[in-house]
N, C-alpha and C positions, 0 to 999 in steps of 0.2 A: 515512322518519325518518332524519335525518342522524346522524353519529357523535356530534356535540355533544349532541343531544337524548337519545341513548341514555345518554350519560355522566351526564345529570342525573336519569335515572329511578332508582328505588330498586334497590339491588343484588339480584341473584338468584343462586342457586347455579349452578355449572356444570352440575350434573345437571338442574336445572329448565330451564336454557337448551337443553340438548341434547334434552330431551323435547319442548319446544315446537317445536324445529326439525324433529324427526321427524314431528310431527303436522301442522304447518302448512305446511312447505316444499312438498310436492307440490301442495297446493291453490293456494298462491301462484304456483307455476310455471305452472299452467294459467290462473289468473285474470289473470296478467300479460299474456296475449295473447288477450283475449276475442274470440269470433267466429271464431277461426282453427282450432279443433280439427278441424272437418270438412274444411277446406282442407288441413290438414296430413296428415290421413288419406289424402287423395287424392294428396298428394305422394309417399307411400311406395307404391311399386308393389305390387300384390297379391302378386306372386311374389317380392318381396324377402325374403331370409332374415334371421334374427336375427343371423347372423354378419356379413353385409354391413352391416347397420345399425349394429352395435356397432363394426365397423371404422371407419366414418365418424365415430362419436362419439369413438372413441379418437384419431383424427386431430385432431379439434377440441381435445380436452383436451391433447394433446402440443403443439399450436400455442400454447395459452394458457400452458403451462409455459415453453416456449422464449422467449416474449416477456414473461415476468414479470420483476419486479425481480431483478437479478442481483447486488445488494449482498451483502457478507459480513455477514449479519445473521440473527437468529433467524427473522424473518418470511420472508426469502428461502428459508432452509432448509426451513421448514415448508410453504411453498408447494409445493416439490418433493416433500416427503414426502406431503402430502395429495393431490397429483396422482397419485403412485404408488398410494395407497390407492384413489382413484377409478377408476383404470385397472384395478386388481385386482378391484374389485367388478363393473365392467362385464364383465370376462372370466369371472369366477366365475358370474355370473348366467346366462350362456348356454353354459357349458362343454360341456354335453351336448345343447344345443338349437340349435347353429349352423345346422343345415340346416332347422330349422323355419321356415315362412314367416309373415310378418306377418299374412297373411289367415287363418291358422289360430287366431289369438288371438280371444277374445271381446271384446265392446265395452269392458268395464272394464279388461281387460288391455291393449288398444290405448291407452286413455287413460293408463294407468300409464306405458307406453313414451313417449307424447307428453310426459308430465310430465318424464321424464328428459331428453328431447331439448330441451325448452324451457329447462330449468334450465341446461343446458350452453350453449345459445345466449345466454342472458342473461349468463352468466359471461364469454363471449368478447366481449361488448359493453362490459364495464366498462373505464373508462380506466385504473384501477390495481387490479389483483387482489391480494387479501390471502389469507393462509392460511385465515382465517375464511370468506371467500367460497367457497373450494373445499370447505371442510368442510360448509358448508350444502348445497352441491350433492351431496356424498357422502351426506349424510343423506337427501336427496330420492331418490337412487338406492336407498338401503337400504329406505326406506319403500315404494317402488314394487315392489321385489323381493317384498315380502310379498304383493302382489296378483297375482303371477305363479305359476302352478302349479309351475314348475320353479325358482322362486327362494326358496320359503318356507323350505326346510331348508338353503339355501346358507350356509356359514360366512362371516361378514363381518368383515373387519378394519375398525375405525373409526379408530383411530390407534395410533401406536407411538412409542417413544422409547428412548434419548435422541435429540434432534434433532441434536446435535453433541457432539463430545468433543474433548479436547485431545490432539493427536498425541503419540505416544511420541517423546521426544528420542533423538537418535542415541546408541546405546550404553546407553540407559536401560533400566530394568526394564519388562517387559511385563505390566502389571496387567490383570486380566480386566475385561470390561465386561458389565454387566447390561442386557439388552434386554427391554423390557416391551411387550406387545401387548394392546390391549383391543378388544372387538368382541362379536359375537353368534354362538352355536353353534360355539364354538371347542374344545369339550371332547371331541369324538369322537376315538377312536383315540389315537395317540401323535404329536402335532404335532412337527415337526422344523424346525430353523432352521440354515442354513449362512450364515456371514458370511465374505466373502473366500475362499470355497471350503472353509472349515474348519467342521466340525460343532460346534455349540454344545451345552452341557449343559442339559437341562431342569431347571428349579428348581420351578416351580409351574404348575398347570393348573386352570382352572375353565371353566364355559361362557362366561364373559365376559372372561376374562383369561388370558394366558400369560406366563411369565417364563423367560428363558434366561440362562445364564452363558457368555459367549463369550471366546475368546482375544483379548486386547486389544493385540496387536502391530500396531496401526494407526498408520502414520506418514504425515506430510506434511512436505515440505521447505520450499518457498517459496510454495506455493499450496494452497488448500483442495482436498481430495480427498474423494470419496465412497467409504465402505466399503460395498460392495454385498452384498446377501444375498438369500436366497430362503426364505420361510416356506412350509411345506407343512402344511396342515390338512386335515381329512377331513369330507366331507359324509355325514351319516347317511342310509342308505337308508330309503325309506318303509316303513310297517308291513308291507304285503303283500310287498314286494320283500325286506325283511329276513327275513320269515317263510320265504321260499323260498331263503334262503342268499345273497342279494345282499350284497356287501361295500361298506363305506364307500369313497367315491371321493375321491382326493386333489384338493385345490384349491390353487393356488400364488399367492402374493403376493410381489412384489418389494419389498424394503425397502432403504433407504439411510440410513446414519448419516454425517453430514459430519464429516470430520477436519480440525481447524484446526491449522496448524503452531505449534510452541512459541514461535516468534518472530513478533511482530506486524509487524516490518519492520526496516529498517536506518536508522540515523541518521547525520547529518553535522553536527557543531557547528563553527561559525566565530564569531569575535569581531571586532568593529570597535573598534579602540582607538588611543590616541595612543602613538607611539613616538618616541624621539630617533634621528634618522638623520643621516648625514653627507652634506652637499652639497659637490660639488667644482667648482672654477672654474680653468680653464687660463689661465695668464698668460705673456706673453713681452714682453721689452723689449730694445731695441738699446742698445749703448754704443759710444762712440768718443772717442778723444783723440789729438791730434797736436801736434807741436812746430812752431815756426817755424824757419827756418834759423838756425843758430848758437845755438839755445836750449840751456840746461843740461838735464841729466837730470831727469825729473819722476816722482815716485811718485804714483799716482792711485788712490783708492778710489771706485769707482763705486757709488752708493747705489741700493738697490731696496727698495720698501715694498709691503705688501699693501693690498688694498682694505679700507676700514674695516669692521670686524666679521668679518673673515676671519683665518685663521691659515695660516702657511706649513707645508707638509709638507717638512721638511728633506731627506728622502730623494729628493724629486722634482726638486731643483734640478739643472739641466744647463747647462753653459757651453760655448759654441762661440766660441773666441777666435782671432783672426788678428792678426799683428803684423809690424812691420818687422824687419830683420835683427838689430839690436842691442836692440830692445825685448823685453819679457818679459810673459807672462800668468802671474800668480803664484797665482791661485785665490781661493776664497771666504774671507771674513773676517766675523767678528762676526754669526754666524747666530743670530737670535732668532725668537720666534713671529710677529713682525710686520715684521721687516726683516733685511736682510743686505747685505754689500758684496762687490764683486769687485775685487781688487787687481791693478794692472798698473804697469809701469815703461816710460816712453817715453824712448828714447835716439836721438839722431841718429847718422848714420854719416858718417865722414870728418872733415875739418878745415875751418876757416874762415880765410881770409886776413885779416890786419889791415886795418882801415879806413884808406884813404888818401884824404884830402879827402872823407870820408863814404861812400866806396865800397870794396868788397872785390873783390879780383881773382878769388877763387873762394869758394864756400861748400860747406857739408856737405849731406848728404841728410837730409831731414826724417824723424824717427821717428814711429811711430804704433802705437796699440793699438785694436782694434775687434772687435766681435762681437755675439752675442745670448745673452741668458739666458732660459731657460724654467723655469717651476716651476708647481706645483699649490697652489692655496689651498683650504682646507676650512673648513667651519663646521657647527655642530650646529643642526639644525632639527627641529621637531615635525611629524610626519606622521600622517595618519589612514590606517590600513592595515586590510585584512581578512585574517585569518589562520585557517587551519583548525587546530583544536585537538583534535578528537576524532571517531572513527568507530567504529561497531560495531553490534551487533544489540540489539534490545529484546525481552525475553521478557515474556509476560503476568504481571502482578502482581509483577514484580521491579524495584524502583527502581534507577536507576543515577545515581551522583553523579560529576559531571565537573568537574575543577579548571579554574579560569580564571587567566590571567596578569594582571599588573598593568595598570592603565590602561584597563580595558574600559569602553566607552561603551554598547555594545549587543551583544546576542547574536543569532545567526541559526541556529536549529535546523531542519534539514530532515529529515523522516521519510518514507521511501519505504515505504508500507504494502503488506501482502500483497494487499490488494484493488485494487492498481494506483493508488491515490490518493497524491498527494504533498502533505503538510501542512507548512507553514512557520510557525515561531514566531519573531517578531522583537522582542517586548517582554520585560519582566522576568518576568511571570507569565502563564500562559495555560492554558486548559482545552480540550482537544480531546476528541472522542468516545472515542478509544482511550487517551489518556494525558493527564497534566497536567505542566506545567513550572513550576518555581520557580527563580528566579534570585536569587543572593545575592552582589552585587558586593563587599560589605564583607568577607565571609569567603571570597570568591573561589571560588564553586562554582555549578554548575547541577544541579538535581535533576530527573530525568525519571522520572515515576512512572506506568508502564503500569497500566491498570485490570485487574481480573480478567476472564477470558474471558466470564463470565456478564454482567458489567456492560457490556462492550463489545458483546455481541451483542444486548442488550435493544433492543426496537423503540422 
């Protein structure tokens, strides 16, 4: 039956679902591989101990966990929690029977062990393992334990919580965390729980549930961390053993609560917008004037004009002027935004003889002024630019409003998330799994709204 079909069936309570799993799972585990029971019995050497068999099964379960979904999500966290529960049940089942051989079990007990083995084998063949898949296998193990003489009174953890918590902010108060455990035969003695090496305070105890209050100074900076703990419960001795003074034996389960950092990641906001910029153009132009022999002095204003659409930067004008001995370079005149002049006087040197019959006996030296003018022209142009305008951290459930400059055409918000993913939003509004973005170019702001931790972790 696929997941879609299950969703269409009438809803049943979680308790009813768990009970069906407890009853049906071992039968399905064996039925799924018809005709192989005797072959599998032969596979397990007669001298194989319970300890060696459980070690092999543990290796399979750890391999499943290591290759499971590693996303930062409730399902990923629960896969690892359920994996720990399954490992704990396997160990608790043979805690005092590790040296007992498989051959010493009766037929029904061997079949129960094969049911466990087949369930784990089927789990390892799934393309995508979910927490629910591991929980079904855990139920199979629990049901099988009831068929083993050394497993009937074994305290069994079925599940525990919370799955994850929000890490303590740096310098923030350390609130206490309540850890709840549900299972079977948990009420013997005084169960104890240590988290991160610190003893937790018992709050409540029944045969099927335990509750503890633990110091909550669990912190995580840039990545998810596991707050590890160990639960110690006690297995009640059998009637005759208890009658002769046997004490309850401790059974240990490893627990992990995943600590999510207060920040979901770091953001960088850039904008693409139109800006007025200044474009420059370097110009140069030569000038030159000279007299003929015996010419009078001349004042000359050399004209210079900009390229159409450009303006002169007056401070940029430079003149390199050379002249004859009596001529002069007098400097700039009439500087405007679009033109200017350079003034010079051209004078000859010496004298000219009078003309006799159209000729002169001697003439003067010709005067000249010459050089080069350089200047810079500028004009205003529109440019499309990308500018960084914001950077910081995003905390769960805390909206951040970021101001925008004028002329924004488009935003680009990049968030480097704590799960290693990089998400990029380039439109006005967008909805991501962990946050939503609303852009308001009229009022010039971007609103980034991180989801609550529970919303973000939902499968």
